[in-house]
C-alpha positions, 0 to 999 in steps of 0.5 A: 246341326247344319249340313253345309258344303264346303269349297276347296281352300275356304277356311271354316274357322280361324285363330281367336274366332269365339263360338266355334263348332264341331265339324263331322265329315261326311264327304271330303277333307278337312284340316286343322292347323295353327301359323307361327309367328314365322306364317309357317304352317302346322298341321294338327289334324286331318279329319277325311270321311266320318271324322270330327274335327274342332278346336278344342277350347270352350265356345266363349274362349278364343280358339287356337286354330284354323279349320279349312278344306282341303277338298270340295267337302260336305260336313254337319255343323254343330254347335259346341253348346248343342252336342248331345254326345251319342255312343257312336260319337263318343266312338269318334272322340275316343278314335280322334282322341288316341291319335292325337296322343299317339301322335305326341308321342310319335312328335317326341320320341320317333324317326321320320321313317316311323312318324311316316309309317305311322302316319300311313296307318292312320290315313291309309285313305288320305295318303294320295290325297293330301299334297307332300308339303302338308304332310311334312308339316303333319309330321313336323319334319321338311319335305326333303326329310318325307322324301327321304323318308319314303326312299328309305321306307320303298327299299326296306320292301 
C-alpha cells in the first residue's frame, strides 16, 4: 500500500496497462472511463472520498479503463495481488457492485430524468464538483439532454 498525492488531470491508469492497481480515495475525486474509436469518452464511474476504484481485469490481463483525477487527490494505491480484504473493504466493494448494477439497469431502461435523479442519489456530494459534460457522459446522454432533464426536474419541484 502506498499513499500518493495525485494532481488534477493526472492519469493513473491507461487502457492496455498491465498490473493495474486498486485506488482508495482519501480526499479528492477520481473517475474511470473508456474512449471509443471516435475519441468519445464514456465514464464508467466516479470515486469520491472513501470509494474504491479499479479496473476489474486480473494483473496479467490488459486493463480496459482509464483512471484519472478530476481534483487534486490523495489516494491509497494497492497492488491487486496484495489485497487483503477487510470487512470495511468488503462493504465498499459491495457498495461499488451495487452502484454499477443499478447503473447498468438504468442505462438499459431509464429516461434521462430518471438517470439524473439516480446520479444525484448515488453521488450527492459531487454534483457541484463535476463538469456537466462529464455527468452527461456518465449518464449516457448529451449535455443538451442533461440540461433538459435538469429543467424538467426543477419544474417538478
